[in-house]
VMD Tcl script that builds the backbone (N, CA, C; Angstrom):
set m [mol new atoms 441]
animate dup $m
set s [atomselect $m all]
$s set {name element resname resid chain x y z} {
  {N N MET 1 A 0.843 -1.179 0.000}
  {CA C MET 1 A 0.000 0.000 0.000}
  {C C MET 1 A 0.888 1.242 0.000}
  {N N ALA 2 A 0.585 2.219 -0.828}
  {CA C ALA 2 A 1.385 3.431 -0.944}
  {C C ALA 2 A 1.164 4.327 0.270}
  {N N SER 3 A 2.205 5.038 0.627}
  {CA C SER 3 A 2.135 5.979 1.728}
  {C C SER 3 A 1.215 7.137 1.358}
  {N N VAL 4 A 0.487 7.669 2.354}
  {CA C VAL 4 A -0.384 8.812 2.092}
  {C C VAL 4 A 0.433 10.064 1.795}
  {N N ASP 5 A 1.723 10.061 2.173}
  {CA C ASP 5 A 2.584 11.209 1.924}
  {C C ASP 5 A 3.099 11.248 0.488}
  {N N GLN 6 A 2.939 10.165 -0.251}
  {CA C GLN 6 A 3.451 10.142 -1.615}
  {C C GLN 6 A 2.575 10.991 -2.525}
  {N N LYS 7 A 3.230 11.724 -3.406}
  {CA C LYS 7 A 2.532 12.608 -4.325}
  {C C LYS 7 A 3.005 12.309 -5.740}
  {N N PRO 8 A 2.226 11.539 -6.526}
  {CA C PRO 8 A 2.608 11.262 -7.908}
  {C C PRO 8 A 2.633 12.552 -8.733}
  {N N GLY 9 A 3.402 12.521 -9.796}
  {CA C GLY 9 A 3.462 13.699 -10.650}
  {C C GLY 9 A 4.303 13.474 -11.890}
  {N N MET 10 A 4.768 14.603 -12.434}
  {CA C MET 10 A 5.479 14.558 -13.702}
  {C C MET 10 A 6.533 15.660 -13.749}
  {N N LEU 11 A 7.689 15.310 -14.291}
  {CA C LEU 11 A 8.726 16.282 -14.614}
  {C C LEU 11 A 8.608 16.549 -16.106}
  {N N LEU 12 A 8.362 17.799 -16.477}
  {CA C LEU 12 A 8.245 18.184 -17.877}
  {C C LEU 12 A 9.492 18.976 -18.252}
  {N N VAL 13 A 10.106 18.629 -19.378}
  {CA C VAL 13 A 11.350 19.276 -19.805}
  {C C VAL 13 A 11.192 19.762 -21.242}
  {N N HIS 14 A 11.582 21.016 -21.471}
  {CA C HIS 14 A 11.618 21.591 -22.820}
  {C C HIS 14 A 13.076 21.866 -23.166}
  {N N PRO 15 A 13.769 20.918 -23.803}
  {CA C PRO 15 A 15.154 21.170 -24.203}
  {C C PRO 15 A 15.213 21.832 -25.586}
  {N N ARG 16 A 16.182 22.722 -25.762}
  {CA C ARG 16 A 16.425 23.349 -27.067}
  {C C ARG 16 A 17.915 23.253 -27.367}
  {N N LEU 17 A 18.234 22.761 -28.552}
  {CA C LEU 17 A 19.636 22.626 -28.943}
  {C C LEU 17 A 20.293 23.997 -29.057}
  {N N LEU 18 A 21.548 24.088 -28.594}
  {CA C LEU 18 A 22.310 25.327 -28.679}
  {C C LEU 18 A 23.066 25.443 -29.998}
  {N N HIS 19 A 23.248 24.316 -30.680}
  {CA C HIS 19 A 24.017 24.277 -31.928}
  {C C HIS 19 A 23.148 23.670 -33.020}
  {N N ASP 20 A 23.199 24.266 -34.198}
  {CA C ASP 20 A 22.435 23.752 -35.334}
  {C C ASP 20 A 23.076 22.498 -35.899}
  {N N GLY 21 A 22.267 21.689 -36.499}
  {CA C GLY 21 A 22.783 20.584 -37.285}
  {C C GLY 21 A 22.412 19.210 -36.785}
  {N N GLU 22 A 22.438 18.303 -37.731}
  {CA C GLU 22 A 22.070 16.915 -37.482}
  {C C GLU 22 A 23.028 16.227 -36.509}
  {N N TYR 23 A 24.302 16.631 -36.526}
  {CA C TYR 23 A 25.285 16.015 -35.631}
  {C C TYR 23 A 24.830 16.139 -34.179}
  {N N PHE 24 A 24.485 17.365 -33.759}
  {CA C PHE 24 A 24.077 17.580 -32.370}
  {C C PHE 24 A 22.684 17.013 -32.094}
  {N N GLU 25 A 21.794 17.024 -33.081}
  {CA C GLU 25 A 20.489 16.378 -32.911}
  {C C GLU 25 A 20.669 14.893 -32.615}
  {N N ASN 26 A 21.548 14.248 -33.367}
  {CA C ASN 26 A 21.789 12.815 -33.169}
  {C C ASN 26 A 22.467 12.536 -31.834}
  {N N CYS 27 A 23.458 13.361 -31.468}
  {CA C CYS 27 A 24.111 13.194 -30.159}
  {C C CYS 27 A 23.086 13.305 -29.041}
  {N N PHE 28 A 22.224 14.325 -29.129}
  {CA C PHE 28 A 21.233 14.532 -28.082}
  {C C PHE 28 A 20.221 13.391 -28.045}
  {N N GLY 29 A 19.838 12.881 -29.189}
  {CA C GLY 29 A 18.921 11.736 -29.230}
  {C C GLY 29 A 19.514 10.510 -28.549}
  {N N ARG 30 A 20.802 10.233 -28.828}
  {CA C ARG 30 A 21.458 9.079 -28.192}
  {C C ARG 30 A 21.619 9.316 -26.691}
  {N N TRP 31 A 21.966 10.552 -26.302}
  {CA C TRP 31 A 22.099 10.879 -24.879}
  {C C TRP 31 A 20.759 10.656 -24.169}
  {N N THR 32 A 19.682 11.118 -24.785}
  {CA C THR 32 A 18.355 10.990 -24.182}
  {C C THR 32 A 18.004 9.533 -23.912}
  {N N GLN 33 A 18.280 8.660 -24.860}
  {CA C GLN 33 A 17.961 7.242 -24.668}
  {C C GLN 33 A 18.715 6.669 -23.470}
  {N N LEU 34 A 19.997 6.995 -23.351}
  {CA C LEU 34 A 20.777 6.489 -22.216}
  {C C LEU 34 A 20.321 7.133 -20.910}
  {N N HIS 35 A 20.082 8.434 -20.941}
  {CA C HIS 35 A 19.678 9.159 -19.734}
  {C C HIS 35 A 18.325 8.661 -19.224}
  {N N PHE 36 A 17.369 8.465 -20.123}
  {CA C PHE 36 A 16.065 7.952 -19.702}
  {C C PHE 36 A 16.209 6.575 -19.063}
  {N N ARG 37 A 17.050 5.732 -19.627}
  {CA C ARG 37 A 17.252 4.409 -19.019}
  {C C ARG 37 A 17.848 4.569 -17.619}
  {N N ASP 38 A 18.807 5.492 -17.467}
  {CA C ASP 38 A 19.391 5.731 -16.144}
  {C C ASP 38 A 18.335 6.236 -15.164}
  {N N MET 39 A 17.446 7.106 -15.634}
  {CA C MET 39 A 16.376 7.618 -14.762}
  {C C MET 39 A 15.453 6.480 -14.328}
  {N N LEU 40 A 15.099 5.612 -15.258}
  {CA C LEU 40 A 14.201 4.500 -14.938}
  {C C LEU 40 A 14.858 3.480 -14.016}
  {N N ASN 41 A 16.184 3.361 -14.086}
  {CA C ASN 41 A 16.909 2.365 -13.287}
  {C C ASN 41 A 17.451 2.906 -11.971}
  {N N MET 42 A 17.314 4.204 -11.728}
  {CA C MET 42 A 17.904 4.745 -10.499}
  {C C MET 42 A 17.174 4.187 -9.282}
  {N N SER 43 A 17.948 4.004 -8.216}
  {CA C SER 43 A 17.340 3.512 -6.981}
  {C C SER 43 A 17.877 4.329 -5.817}
  {N N SER 44 A 17.019 4.576 -4.894}
  {CA C SER 44 A 17.353 5.372 -3.725}
  {C C SER 44 A 17.553 4.463 -2.523}
  {N N ASP 45 A 18.328 4.948 -1.565}
  {CA C ASP 45 A 18.466 4.227 -0.300}
  {C C ASP 45 A 17.143 4.222 0.459}
  {N N LYS 46 A 16.299 5.200 0.145}
  {CA C LYS 46 A 14.999 5.316 0.808}
  {C C LYS 46 A 13.901 4.988 -0.198}
  {N N PRO 47 A 13.310 3.801 -0.125}
  {CA C PRO 47 A 12.226 3.458 -1.059}
  {C C PRO 47 A 11.076 4.463 -1.028}
  {N N SER 48 A 10.923 5.177 0.086}
  {CA C SER 48 A 9.840 6.158 0.179}
  {C C SER 48 A 10.054 7.338 -0.768}
  {N N ASP 49 A 11.295 7.504 -1.291}
  {CA C ASP 49 A 11.548 8.576 -2.256}
  {C C ASP 49 A 10.774 8.364 -3.548}
  {N N GLY 50 A 10.418 7.131 -3.821}
  {CA C GLY 50 A 9.696 6.829 -5.050}
  {C C GLY 50 A 10.637 6.526 -6.199}
  {N N LYS 51 A 10.073 6.511 -7.413}
  {CA C LYS 51 A 10.874 6.194 -8.596}
  {C C LYS 51 A 10.240 6.824 -9.829}
  {N N VAL 52 A 11.040 6.877 -10.886}
  {CA C VAL 52 A 10.540 7.299 -12.187}
  {C C VAL 52 A 9.865 6.078 -12.800}
  {N N THR 53 A 8.617 6.211 -13.205}
  {CA C THR 53 A 7.871 5.059 -13.716}
  {C C THR 53 A 7.848 4.984 -15.237}
  {N N SER 54 A 7.961 6.116 -15.910}
  {CA C SER 54 A 8.068 6.100 -17.373}
  {C C SER 54 A 8.621 7.430 -17.863}
  {N N CYS 55 A 9.257 7.377 -19.029}
  {CA C CYS 55 A 9.813 8.567 -19.671}
  {C C CYS 55 A 9.285 8.624 -21.096}
  {N N LEU 56 A 8.773 9.779 -21.475}
  {CA C LEU 56 A 8.165 9.959 -22.788}
  {C C LEU 56 A 8.837 11.124 -23.501}
  {N N ARG 57 A 8.927 11.028 -24.839}
  {CA C ARG 57 A 9.557 12.081 -25.625}
  {C C ARG 57 A 8.643 12.449 -26.784}
  {N N PHE 58 A 8.267 13.736 -26.859}
  {CA C PHE 58 A 7.551 14.250 -28.017}
  {C C PHE 58 A 8.579 14.853 -28.958}
  {N N VAL 59 A 8.482 14.512 -30.244}
  {CA C VAL 59 A 9.303 15.119 -31.283}
  {C C VAL 59 A 8.347 15.585 -32.365}
  {N N ARG 60 A 8.447 16.830 -32.759}
  {CA C ARG 60 A 7.546 17.355 -33.787}
  {C C ARG 60 A 7.775 16.624 -35.106}
  {N N SER 61 A 6.749 16.590 -35.920}
  {CA C SER 61 A 6.874 15.965 -37.236}
  {C C SER 61 A 7.688 16.876 -38.148}
  {N N LYS 62 A 8.220 16.319 -39.198}
  {CA C LYS 62 A 9.004 17.106 -40.165}
  {C C LYS 62 A 8.149 18.209 -40.793}
  {N N GLU 63 A 6.840 17.994 -40.890}
  {CA C GLU 63 A 5.946 18.976 -41.498}
  {C C GLU 63 A 5.492 20.044 -40.506}
  {N N GLY 64 A 5.812 19.863 -39.227}
  {CA C GLY 64 A 5.339 20.789 -38.205}
  {C C GLY 64 A 5.837 22.206 -38.420}
  {N N LYS 65 A 4.969 23.183 -38.276}
  {CA C LYS 65 A 5.311 24.598 -38.448}
  {C C LYS 65 A 5.388 25.270 -37.076}
  {N N GLY 66 A 6.291 26.244 -36.955}
  {CA C GLY 66 A 6.411 27.006 -35.722}
  {C C GLY 66 A 7.250 26.348 -34.653}
  {N N TYR 67 A 7.902 25.239 -34.990}
  {CA C TYR 67 A 8.770 24.555 -34.041}
  {C C TYR 67 A 10.221 24.914 -34.338}
  {N N GLY 68 A 11.033 24.999 -33.298}
  {CA C GLY 68 A 12.449 25.255 -33.511}
  {C C GLY 68 A 13.205 25.315 -32.205}
  {N N HIS 69 A 14.509 25.553 -32.316}
  {CA C HIS 69 A 15.364 25.602 -31.134}
  {C C HIS 69 A 15.643 27.025 -30.661}
  {N N ASN 70 A 15.296 28.037 -31.450}
  {CA C ASN 70 A 15.544 29.419 -31.070}
  {C C ASN 70 A 14.318 29.964 -30.344}
  {N N PRO 71 A 14.426 30.197 -29.030}
  {CA C PRO 71 A 13.235 30.621 -28.271}
  {C C PRO 71 A 12.711 32.002 -28.671}
  {N N GLU 72 A 13.563 32.857 -29.272}
  {CA C GLU 72 A 13.084 34.179 -29.682}
  {C C GLU 72 A 12.270 34.123 -30.973}
  {N N GLU 73 A 12.581 33.164 -31.837}
  {CA C GLU 73 A 11.917 33.105 -33.139}
  {C C GLU 73 A 10.869 31.996 -33.231}
  {N N ASP 74 A 11.104 30.911 -32.551}
  {CA C ASP 74 A 10.248 29.734 -32.685}
  {C C ASP 74 A 9.324 29.624 -31.479}
  {N N THR 75 A 8.047 29.441 -31.743}
  {CA C THR 75 A 7.078 29.452 -30.659}
  {C C THR 75 A 7.035 28.161 -29.862}
  {N N LYS 76 A 7.388 27.037 -30.508}
  {CA C LYS 76 A 7.251 25.751 -29.827}
  {C C LYS 76 A 8.557 24.971 -29.916}
  {N N PRO 77 A 8.952 24.308 -28.825}
  {CA C PRO 77 A 10.177 23.505 -28.876}
  {C C PRO 77 A 9.963 22.235 -29.701}
  {N N ILE 78 A 11.023 21.807 -30.362}
  {CA C ILE 78 A 10.964 20.583 -31.164}
  {C C ILE 78 A 10.757 19.366 -30.271}
  {N N TYR 79 A 11.348 19.392 -29.084}
  {CA C TYR 79 A 11.250 18.264 -28.160}
  {C C TYR 79 A 10.503 18.687 -26.899}
  {N N VAL 80 A 9.725 17.778 -26.352}
  {CA C VAL 80 A 9.140 17.928 -25.018}
  {C C VAL 80 A 9.258 16.563 -24.356}
  {N N TYR 81 A 9.839 16.543 -23.169}
  {CA C TYR 81 A 10.021 15.292 -22.429}
  {C C TYR 81 A 9.126 15.300 -21.202}
  {N N ALA 82 A 8.592 14.137 -20.881}
  {CA C ALA 82 A 7.800 13.974 -19.662}
  {C C ALA 82 A 8.281 12.724 -18.945}
  {N N CYS 83 A 8.641 12.891 -17.682}
  {CA C CYS 83 A 9.026 11.750 -16.843}
  {C C CYS 83 A 7.992 11.646 -15.729}
  {N N LEU 84 A 7.288 10.539 -15.714}
  {CA C LEU 84 A 6.259 10.309 -14.702}
  {C C LEU 84 A 6.898 9.678 -13.477}
  {N N VAL 85 A 6.488 10.138 -12.302}
  {CA C VAL 85 A 7.051 9.633 -11.051}
  {C C VAL 85 A 5.923 9.217 -10.118}
  {N N ASP 86 A 6.193 8.205 -9.305}
  {CA C ASP 86 A 5.162 7.775 -8.356}
  {C C ASP 86 A 5.193 8.596 -7.074}
  {N N ASN 87 A 6.250 9.395 -6.903}
  {CA C ASN 87 A 6.363 10.291 -5.758}
  {C C ASN 87 A 7.296 11.432 -6.151}
  {N N LEU 88 A 6.825 12.658 -6.058}
  {CA C LEU 88 A 7.642 13.807 -6.443}
  {C C LEU 88 A 8.922 13.934 -5.629}
  {N N ASP 89 A 8.968 13.315 -4.446}
  {CA C ASP 89 A 10.184 13.377 -3.629}
  {C C ASP 89 A 11.391 12.797 -4.351}
  {N N VAL 90 A 11.168 11.920 -5.315}
  {CA C VAL 90 A 12.292 11.336 -6.045}
  {C C VAL 90 A 13.092 12.433 -6.751}
  {N N LEU 91 A 12.449 13.535 -7.130}
  {CA C LEU 91 A 13.139 14.619 -7.829}
  {C C LEU 91 A 13.983 15.477 -6.892}
  {N N LYS 92 A 13.870 15.228 -5.589}
  {CA C LYS 92 A 14.704 15.915 -4.592}
  {C C LYS 92 A 15.703 14.963 -3.951}
  {N N SER 93 A 15.767 13.740 -4.458}
  {CA C SER 93 A 16.583 12.706 -3.820}
  {C C SER 93 A 18.031 12.734 -4.301}
  {N N LYS 94 A 18.895 12.150 -3.504}
  {CA C LYS 94 A 20.299 11.987 -3.882}
  {C C LYS 94 A 20.406 11.114 -5.127}
  {N N ALA 95 A 19.565 10.099 -5.236}
  {CA C ALA 95 A 19.591 9.215 -6.410}
  {C C ALA 95 A 19.356 10.018 -7.692}
  {N N TYR 96 A 18.420 10.953 -7.660}
  {CA C TYR 96 A 18.149 11.797 -8.832}
  {C C TYR 96 A 19.341 12.711 -9.111}
  {N N ASP 97 A 19.873 13.332 -8.062}
  {CA C ASP 97 A 21.036 14.210 -8.236}
  {C C ASP 97 A 22.233 13.456 -8.796}
  {N N ASP 98 A 22.343 12.178 -8.462}
  {CA C ASP 98 A 23.494 11.379 -8.891}
  {C C ASP 98 A 23.388 10.869 -10.328}
  {N N VAL 99 A 22.222 10.979 -10.957}
  {CA C VAL 99 A 22.111 10.567 -12.364}
  {C C VAL 99 A 22.977 11.526 -13.181}
  {N N SER 100 A 23.901 10.973 -13.931}
  {CA C SER 100 A 24.905 11.776 -14.626}
  {C C SER 100 A 24.306 12.630 -15.735}
  {N N ARG 101 A 24.809 13.848 -15.826}
  {CA C ARG 101 A 24.455 14.743 -16.933}
  {C C ARG 101 A 25.633 14.872 -17.906}
  {N N VAL 102 A 26.667 14.027 -17.718}
  {CA C VAL 102 A 27.803 13.997 -18.637}
  {C C VAL 102 A 27.266 13.688 -20.032}
  {N N LEU 103 A 27.796 14.368 -21.043}
  {CA C LEU 103 A 27.287 14.179 -22.400}
  {C C LEU 103 A 27.557 12.772 -22.919}
  {N N ASN 104 A 28.781 12.320 -22.815}
  {CA C ASN 104 A 29.137 10.988 -23.304}
  {C C ASN 104 A 28.955 9.986 -22.167}
  {N N LEU 105 A 27.711 9.610 -21.931}
  {CA C LEU 105 A 27.370 8.737 -20.803}
  {C C LEU 105 A 28.096 7.402 -20.850}
  {N N GLU 106 A 28.545 6.990 -22.014}
  {CA C GLU 106 A 29.280 5.729 -22.125}
  {C C GLU 106 A 30.589 5.762 -21.340}
  {N N THR 107 A 31.057 6.967 -20.942}
  {CA C THR 107 A 32.269 7.065 -20.121}
  {C C THR 107 A 31.965 6.900 -18.639}
  {N N THR 108 A 30.683 6.855 -18.276}
  {CA C THR 108 A 30.303 6.790 -16.864}
  {C C THR 108 A 29.824 5.412 -16.427}
  {N N ARG 109 A 29.512 4.557 -17.396}
  {CA C ARG 109 A 28.997 3.227 -17.062}
  {C C ARG 109 A 29.143 2.315 -18.273}
  {N N GLU 110 A 29.001 1.030 -18.015}
  {CA C GLU 110 A 29.032 0.059 -19.106}
  {C C GLU 110 A 27.700 0.104 -19.850}
  {N N LEU 111 A 27.775 0.049 -21.166}
  {CA C LEU 111 A 26.556 0.069 -21.970}
  {C C LEU 111 A 25.952 -1.323 -22.075}
  {N N GLY 112 A 24.640 -1.375 -22.147}
  {CA C GLY 112 A 23.939 -2.633 -22.379}
  {C C GLY 112 A 24.052 -3.038 -23.845}
  {N N LYS 113 A 23.663 -4.266 -24.136}
  {CA C LYS 113 A 23.777 -4.793 -25.507}
  {C C LYS 113 A 23.020 -3.950 -26.528}
  {N N ASP 114 A 21.889 -3.410 -26.139}
  {CA C ASP 114 A 21.066 -2.650 -27.083}
  {C C ASP 114 A 21.288 -1.137 -27.004}
  {N N GLU 115 A 22.330 -0.701 -26.278}
  {CA C GLU 115 A 22.590 0.728 -26.121}
  {C C GLU 115 A 23.691 1.192 -27.076}
  {N N THR 116 A 23.569 2.440 -27.511}
  {CA C THR 116 A 24.525 3.045 -28.432}
  {C C THR 116 A 25.246 4.178 -27.716}
  {N N PRO 117 A 26.582 4.267 -27.837}
  {CA C PRO 117 A 27.293 5.377 -27.206}
  {C C PRO 117 A 26.867 6.721 -27.808}
  {N N VAL 118 A 26.915 7.763 -27.001}
  {CA C VAL 118 A 26.581 9.101 -27.489}
  {C C VAL 118 A 27.602 9.513 -28.548}
  {N N GLY 119 A 28.888 9.351 -28.245}
  {CA C GLY 119 A 29.943 9.590 -29.229}
  {C C GLY 119 A 30.029 11.012 -29.738}
  {N N CYS 120 A 29.806 11.988 -28.869}
  {CA C CYS 120 A 29.859 13.403 -29.260}
  {C C CYS 120 A 31.235 13.944 -28.870}
  {N N HIS 121 A 32.179 13.845 -29.790}
  {CA C HIS 121 A 33.568 14.208 -29.495}
  {C C HIS 121 A 34.086 15.244 -30.485}
  {N N GLY 122 A 34.924 16.143 -29.972}
  {CA C GLY 122 A 35.706 17.011 -30.830}
  {C C GLY 122 A 35.035 18.229 -31.421}
  {N N ARG 123 A 33.783 18.473 -31.143}
  {CA C ARG 123 A 33.111 19.634 -31.740}
  {C C ARG 123 A 32.691 20.678 -30.714}
  {N N LEU 124 A 33.085 20.487 -29.475}
  {CA C LEU 124 A 32.685 21.416 -28.418}
  {C C LEU 124 A 33.910 21.996 -27.733}
  {N N GLU 125 A 33.854 23.285 -27.439}
  {CA C GLU 125 A 34.884 23.935 -26.634}
  {C C GLU 125 A 34.387 23.974 -25.191}
  {N N THR 126 A 35.013 23.172 -24.330}
  {CA C THR 126 A 34.572 23.123 -22.930}
  {C C THR 126 A 35.709 23.463 -21.973}
  {N N GLY 127 A 36.782 24.051 -22.497}
  {CA C GLY 127 A 37.897 24.439 -21.635}
  {C C GLY 127 A 38.572 23.264 -20.962}
  {N N GLY 128 A 38.595 22.122 -21.625}
  {CA C GLY 128 A 39.250 20.941 -21.071}
  {C C GLY 128 A 38.391 20.138 -20.111}
  {N N LYS 129 A 37.193 20.625 -19.796}
  {CA C LYS 129 A 36.302 19.892 -18.892}
  {C C LYS 129 A 35.492 18.872 -19.676}
  {N N GLU 130 A 35.075 17.826 -18.979}
  {CA C GLU 130 A 34.187 16.823 -19.573}
  {C C GLU 130 A 32.887 17.513 -19.983}
  {N N PRO 131 A 32.471 17.415 -21.255}
  {CA C PRO 131 A 31.224 18.076 -21.655}
  {C C PRO 131 A 30.006 17.440 -20.989}
  {N N THR 132 A 29.036 18.283 -20.692}
  {CA C THR 132 A 27.758 17.806 -20.164}
  {C C THR 132 A 26.682 18.065 -21.215}
  {N N VAL 133 A 25.521 17.522 -20.988}
  {CA C VAL 133 A 24.419 17.730 -21.921}
  {C C VAL 133 A 24.098 19.214 -22.047}
  {N N PHE 134 A 24.374 19.999 -21.000}
  {CA C PHE 134 A 24.062 21.423 -21.036}
  {C C PHE 134 A 25.053 22.221 -21.879}
  {N N ASP 135 A 26.064 21.550 -22.436}
  {CA C ASP 135 A 26.923 22.179 -23.433}
  {C C ASP 135 A 26.293 22.124 -24.824}
  {N N ILE 136 A 25.250 21.304 -24.999}
  {CA C ILE 136 A 24.587 21.248 -26.309}
  {C C ILE 136 A 23.107 21.624 -26.258}
  {N N VAL 137 A 22.519 21.707 -25.057}
  {CA C VAL 137 A 21.114 22.126 -24.949}
  {C C VAL 137 A 20.928 23.096 -23.788}
  {N N SER 138 A 19.918 23.926 -23.913}
  {CA C SER 138 A 19.393 24.646 -22.752}
  {C C SER 138 A 18.039 23.997 -22.488}
  {N N ALA 139 A 17.613 24.021 -21.264}
  {CA C ALA 139 A 16.360 23.331 -20.945}
  {C C ALA 139 A 15.593 24.089 -19.873}
  {N N LYS 140 A 14.287 24.039 -19.999}
  {CA C LYS 140 A 13.393 24.555 -18.967}
  {C C LYS 140 A 12.697 23.357 -18.351}
  {N N PHE 141 A 12.567 23.387 -17.039}
  {CA C PHE 141 A 11.989 22.273 -16.292}
  {C C PHE 141 A 10.756 22.761 -15.538}
  {N N ALA 142 A 9.756 21.904 -15.452}
  {CA C ALA 142 A 8.566 22.183 -14.649}
  {C C ALA 142 A 8.129 20.882 -13.992}
  {N N VAL 143 A 7.654 20.993 -12.767}
  {CA C VAL 143 A 7.177 19.821 -12.037}
  {C C VAL 143 A 5.679 20.002 -11.795}
  {N N TYR 144 A 4.933 18.963 -12.125}
  {CA C TYR 144 A 3.481 18.968 -11.944}
  {C C TYR 144 A 3.104 17.867 -10.967}
  {N N GLU 145 A 2.193 18.181 -10.057}
  {CA C GLU 145 A 1.719 17.160 -9.129}
  {C C GLU 145 A 0.329 16.696 -9.539}
  {N N GLU 146 A 0.076 15.428 -9.273}
  {CA C GLU 146 A -1.252 14.883 -9.539}
  {C C GLU 146 A -2.220 15.435 -8.503}
  {N N ILE 147 A -3.410 15.770 -8.940}
  {CA C ILE 147 A -4.415 16.323 -8.022}
  {C C ILE 147 A -5.505 15.296 -7.792}
}
mol reanalyze $m
mol bondsrecalc $m
mol representation Tube
mol addrep $m
């Protein structure tokens, strides 16, 4: 039986690419697949923190009008992500904070048989630091609770 303190909800993310081109679109797509799997597999020391139950990605169709990555010119983001959680506390947990935002996630863990490395190398100036996903996207986040 679920605790009465648990509050199901959703993390909504609007990412926009900072760099034009198919190269960065593909890198971000591969990163998203690995990151979503990490979100679904994360576990907390406190089961009461809850878990991510599903991750969804909206991508506009090629024919879609008014979509783009430039927030000043384009009214709608090309991507919208939704991560459903059984308890919003999971988004404040150490387990959530520990999910890597490193761009090349294949450097942080072993890949599964059906996983593809991000492989985004050599096109970013990061001052010698390991690139993170925020070197290729800006994102707005919103949390919604179930009523």
